C-alpha positions, 0 to 999 in steps of 0.5 A: 352593270359597272359592278362585278357580277357573279358570272365574271367571278366564276371565270377561272383566274378572276378571283386570283386577279382580285386578290393580287389587286387588293394586296397591291393596294393594301401594302402601300396603305399599311406602310403609309399608316406605319410611317404616319404613326412613327412620325407622330410619336417621333414628333410627340417625343421631341416636342413633349412638354417639360414638367414644371417642378424645380426640385431642390435636394441635398443632405440635411444641413446642406442649406437647402431651405436657406437657399430656397428662402434666399431665392424666394424672399431675398433674405435670410430666414430662421430655418430648422430641419424640414419634415415636409416640402416647401414650394413656391410658384415662379409665375413668370416662368410657370415653374414651381420651386420645391424644397425637399427635406434632407432626411433620407426616408422623407427625401425619397418619399417626397421626391417621387411625388414631384419627379413625375413633373420634373423640370430641373433639379438643384442639388445643394452641397455643403462645400465646407463639410464636403470632405467628410460627406462626399460619399453621402452627397454622391449617393444623393446624386446617384439616386436622383440620376437613376430615378426613372422619371429623372432619367426619362426627362433628361432634365438639367441639373445644377450642383449648387456648392453652398457655404463657399465662405467657409475656410474648409470649403471646396470649390465647385470644380473640385467637388464635381471631380470628387463626385464623379470619382465617388459615383464611379465606385457607386456604379460599380457596386450597383452593377455588381449587384445586378450581375450577382442577382438577376432579380435585383431592382438596383439601377445603374448609370452604366456597366461595371467598368463605366467611368462616370463623367457628367459630360457623358450623361444625358443631363446637362449638369452644371457645378457652381459655387455660392453662399445663401447666408451671411455677409458673403451671400451670393446666389446669383449663379442659381438665379441666372440658371433658373432664368435660362430654364 
């Protein structure tokens, strides 16, 4: 018979030979399986599908809803303080534009619903009132960037510096630099909480000595100026940015 019989197995050393032969076959097989799954998960991570939500966030009265309406309807509409989100399907791109209320409690609650499928984020900033609200604007952006969903997505972010027609309006470049400085301070504070309290759930963008620079973050952050109401209405930068998503 071509099979292995009992007499052969009983001969000295034959069982050891079989064990060595089996192990020599198994090792390459195990390595092959490990390599296969490594490549599979690598490819899956590289080509994972993006989310569909373009989320518009910002402080109250920054002009988020007016910006949303100008993009969706192409005209000014009467707005009031939002207590719930607005959404509009951009069918040609299979995306959904979501306007999130500026109220802190509502923003955090509603934002977490949509970041699960985030594609990109627009942070609407009141350029005319920026000097007085730089800290609050930085806090909004800091919360967005330290969100687990946003962090993992590495999604692009647009800083839409609204109300550029105002006399006291700061330009997009100046707002970017001011936000980086303020977020460096916020990150230092958050990092100190972590060092003082091992059980803290505080998130950071780096160590306490990290100088925040948007170019060093895993997101592509673009800062542009515009205006969504009045005779100087111009949201062309936002339109172009969405077209490139």
